[in-house]
N, C-alpha and C positions, 0 to 999 in steps of 0.2 A: 280597499278594505273588503268590499263585497266579494272580490275574487278570492281573497284569503278564506273568507267564511265558506264560500262554495267549495273550495279545495278541501278545507277541513271536513266539511260535511260529507264530501264525496269519499275521502279516504276513510272516514269513520264508518260510512255505509259499507264500503268494501270490506273493512275489517269485521264489521258486524255480520254481514252476509257470509263471510268465510267461516267465522266461528260458528254461526248457526248451521252451516252446511256440515262442518266437522262434527258438531254436537249431534245433529240429526243422524248422520252416518253411524257414529259410535252408539247412539241410543238404539238404532235399529239392530246393530250387531249384538248389543247386550240383550235385547229382547229375544232375538233368534237363538242366541247361544245359551240363554237361561241365566245370565249373570244378574238380571233384575227381574222383578215381577211387575209387569206393566201397570196393573190396576191398583197396586198398593205399595208404592215405593217406600214410604215411611215405615210401614210395618216390616217390610223386608229388611230395611237397613237396621232397624232396631233388633230384629231377631237374629241378624248376622253377628251381633255383638253380645259378648258376655253370656251369663247363665241366667236361668229362670228360677225364681223362688219356688221352694217345695216345702210343705209343712212337716214332712217326716225326714227327708234327706237334706234339708236346708236349701239345696239347689240341684238342678240338673243342667245339662247342656240345653241350648236352644232347641225348641220343639219344631218338628216338621220343617227342618231346614233342607233345602234343595238347592245346590249350586256350587260354584267354585269360589272358595273363600280362603283367606289367610288363616293359619294357625299360629305359629311362632315365627317361622322363616319370613322375613319382611318382604321379600320380593318374589315369593312363590305362592301360588294358590293351589288348593287341593280340592278335588271333587268330594263333597261331603254331604251325606244324607242322614238325617236323624228321624226317629219315629215320633209318634204322638206323645210318648212319655218322656222325650228328651234324651234318648239313648241312640248312639250311632250303630244301629242294628236293625234286624227285621221288626216289623210291627208285631206286637204281642198278640198271640192267639193260643187257644188251648192246644196241647199236643195231640196229634192224631194217632190212632192205633198203628202199631208197626214202625213208629218213628223212634229214634234215639236223639236226645237233645243234650248238647253240651253248653254249659253256662260259664262265661268268663267274667270274673270280677277283678277290677283293677282301677288304676287312675288314668292319667293322660296317655300313658303308653298303650293301655288297652282301648282307650278312645281312638288313638291313632294319630296323634299329632305328627305332622311331617309326612303324611301319607294320604293317598287317595283311598276311597272306600275299598277297592279291590286289593289294596296293598296292606291293609290293616291286619292285625293278628287274626281277627275273626275271618276276614275275607280270604286270607291265604289258607287258614286251617280248614275252613269249610270246603274250599275248592279241592284241597288235598284229599279230604274224606270222600267227596263226591267222585273224584277221579280214581282213587285207589281202593275204596271200600264200598260205599253205597250212597246214593242220593237221598236215602232215608235218614241220613245223619244231618242234624241241624246244629248250627253253632250260633249262639246268641251272645252278645257282649253288653255288659252293663257298666263298662268303664267310662268314667267321667273325670276330667281334670281335677286334681287335688282331692279325690276321694281317698279314704283310708279305711282301716278295718272297722271303725265305728259305723261308717257308711255301709260297709259290706254286711254288717249285722242287720242294719236297717233294711237293706235290699233283701236279705234272706227272709226277714219277717214279712215284708210286703209282697214279694213276687214268687217265692219258691213254690208255694202251694198252688198258685195259678199256672206257672210256667212248667212245673213238673220236670225239672232237669233230671237226667240220668247220671251225668258227670258234672261236677263243679270244680273249676280251677280258680283258685284265689292266689293272686300274686302281689303281696305287699312290697312296694319298693322302699328304698331307704328313707324317703321323705315321709312315708306313712306313719312311722313310729312316733316321731316328734309331733305330727299333726294329731295323733290320738291323745297324746299327753295334753295338748292345748285344748282338745275338744272334750275332755273327760267330764266336764261339768255342764256340757250343752244339753245332755239328755236326762230326763226323768227315768229312773230304772224300774224294771218290773219286779215282781216279788222274788225272782231268782237272782236279781242283781245284774241283769243284762239290759242294754240300752233299749228303751221302750218308745218314748216320744220326746221330741224337742221341747225344751222349755219355752222357746220362742214360737211354739206352734201357732197360737192365735195371731201373732204378728205376721208370720209368714203366709198364713191363709189369706190375709188381706193384701199381700204383696205379689199375688200371682198374676197381676196384669202384665200384658206384653210390654209395658213401658218401664218395667222395673228390671234393672240389671244387677246381678250379684257379681261383685268383684272382690279381689283379695289384695291386701297390702303385701309388702315383702316379708312381713312376719306371718303371712297367711291368715290374717284376721279378716273376717267378712266385712265388706263395705256394701251398703245398699245405695243405689244411684238411680234417680229418675232420669231417664234418657229421652222422654217423650218430646221435649222441647230443645234438644241439643242442636244448636245451629250447624255444627259440623256434620252431624248425621243428615240433617235436612238438605244442606247444600250438596253433600256428596251423593245423596239419593236423588236429588233433583237434576244433577248434571253429570253425565258420563265423562265429559271433558275435564271437569274439576276433579272428579274422582280419580281419573288417570293421572292428572298432575300431582295429586296427593300421594298416590302410590309410587310415582316416579321419584319424588323427593325422599320417600321412605326407603326406596331401593338404593338411592345414592348414599343415604346415611348408613345403611347396612354395609355397602361396599367399602365405605370409609372405615367402618369398624373392622371389616374383614382384613383391611390392609394394615392393621396394628402390628407393631414390632414384637412378634412373639418371641424372638430369639433372646430378648433382654428381660423376659419375665422371670421373676424369682420362682424357683422350683420348691414346692413344699412337699417333703417326703413324710409319709405316715410314720415310719420308724423313728424319725427325729422328733416328731411331735410326741410320740409315746415316751421317748427318753426324757424329754423336757417337761412334760405335764402329767405323765402317768396315765391311769385308766380313764381320766376325763379330759380329753383334749379340747373340749369346749372352753376351757380356761385359757386357751391360747388367744393371741390377738386377732385371729382370723374369724371374727364373729359371723361374717356373712356366709360362711361355709355351712353352718350347722343346720340350716333349714332343709338341706338335701342329703346330708351325710350323717350317719350314726356316729356320734362323737365319743362313744364309750368302748371299753373293752367288753368282752362277752359277759363276765359276771355282773358288771355294772349295768349293761344293757338289759339283762334278764330281770334285774330289780326295777329298772326304770320303766320297762315296757310291759308290766304285768297287765295293764289295761288292754293292750293289743292282743295278748293271749286270751283274755276273757272274751273279747269280741269274736275271735276266731273260734273259740269254743262254742259260742252261740251259733255261728255259721255251721259248724259241724252238727250241732243238735238239729237244726232245721234241715240240713242235708239228709240226716238219717230219717227224719219224719217223712220225707218224700222218697225214701228208698234209693237215694243216689250215693255215688262215691265222691269223696272229697280229695282233691290234690292241692297241696300248697306248692308254690313255685317262686323262684327268685331269678332275677336277671341283673346284669351289671350296668352301671354307668360306664362311659368310655374310660374314664381315668382309673377305674378299678382293674382294667386289663390292658389298656393301650395308652400311650402318651401322645399319639399323633392325631387324635380325634377330638372334635368339639373344642378346638383351641380358641376359636373366636368367642365361644361362650365363656370360657374361662377368662379370657382377656377382658371382655366387656363387663362381666359380672363380678369377677373375683380379683382381677388385676394381678393374678399369679397363675402359675401352672401347678396343677395338683397331681402328685404321683402317689396314688393309694393302691398300687398293685400288690402291696403286702398286706392289705386289709381285707380280711374275710369274715368280719363280725356279722355282716348281713346274712350270708348263707349259713353261717354257723348258728346264728340265732334262729333262722327258719328250720334248721335241722333239729334244734332243741324243741321248738314248738311242735314240729311234725311228730317226733317220737312221743311226746307227751300226749298228743291227740290220737296217736296210732294211725296216722295217715302218711302216704308217701310225700317226699319232698323232691320236686323236680328242679334241681339246681343247674341252671344253664351257664353259670360262670365258666366252667371248663370248655364248653362249646365255643364261646366267644374267644377264649384264650387261644384255643387251637386254630380257630378260623383266621384270626389276625387281619381280617379285611376291613374295608370301609363300611361300617355298619351304623354310623350315627350321623346326624345332621351337621351341616357346616356351620350353623349359627346357634344351635340349641342342643341340649343333652339327650334328646329323644332319638330313637332309631330312625334311620331312613328306610326306604322300601326293602333294601337288601337285609338290614338288621331285623326288621319285622318278619321277613320270610325265613331267616335263619332260626329265629326263636319259634315261630309257628311250626316249622317243620320239626324242630326238636320236640315240641309238645305233641305233635302227631305221633312221632316215634314212641314216645313214652306212654301214651294213653290208647294207642291203636288196638292193642290186644283186648283191653277191657271194654272198649267201645264195641268191638266185634262180638264179644260175649253178650253184652247187653242187647245188641241188635238181633242176635239169634234168638234170644229169649223173647224179645218184643214181637218178632215176626212169627214165632211159634205160637205165642198167645193169641195172635191175630188170625190164626188159622192157616 
């Protein structure tokens, strides 16, 4: 009996020492590589998750994030850096004389899901300006996941006067319009009818602790979650070995999803939905589509999304106050121009294949808004149609590095002449 006990103890000791050695090696690697912050694991783990409460914007991305983290792709990490305000961009500072500043407003595409810092729209666009025009051109991005035009109006009110942009590019994607409808009662309006302050202002002021996570349901409703005592976070932060095991099983799950039988998916064509349901295809059975896709024809959309136009009107007002130029822009989801992209996303989230290549309500809506505001519309749909390459993620609807570069270079071509004019004026004024 004593021999069995000794053998059990010896094998247990060997297993323990082996696991401890592996854990120590992985922990050293994580510290050296920057994947963890040695002196504050819990804070780092919490800040890697979710969004932070904000009394005017409702939330921002995690603040002062430095590291390699997941976005949506479950088995890939991306180098991600955010500033003290919770934006994936430069730290905010007053504009120096002789500089020209471009400000980008958008949602998760402009935050840069599915890309490293240098592969985001901001990263590519600024590098292009530095290479082909001047290093005196700065590009800032205020993009955050699930932001919409009501948030862009709030950003204009908070940051334009301080950041003093010369060029402002606002790019509402298709999800923005429905989000604006759902958020129309979130704000107290100013005397001119523009969004002023959140009705939940006082509550959100009290939720700015690092232990509060802002999450969203599938209906994009805000959910507040206290993550300070989450055992999963504590265990993953406390053990590099456990964290890798968690990521490994997550990767296996994604690969299983990627292996779905796409060939047998039903194909939903935009034209057939129009024939069956008329100008409001949200009446169709495919209710899980309409969070990301405009479900109306153009006249119905113009009526439904008056609030979005009002928000953009306010952005234009604040742009004029700082003597900047405003550009509106649009870009497509993969299923608006190609059928062979993001199929895993469609299979896992919609269980159908979407063919909306005949749907141009989004850019036509932006055309209408641009003309009414008297500003240019930078419509990149034709660019992606002509390119026909692999420009979206394998598991989510966001661009990959190639797609971000294609879009950023398109923006560069469209605004380059105006930026050069602004730069000449700025440097002439600087003597």
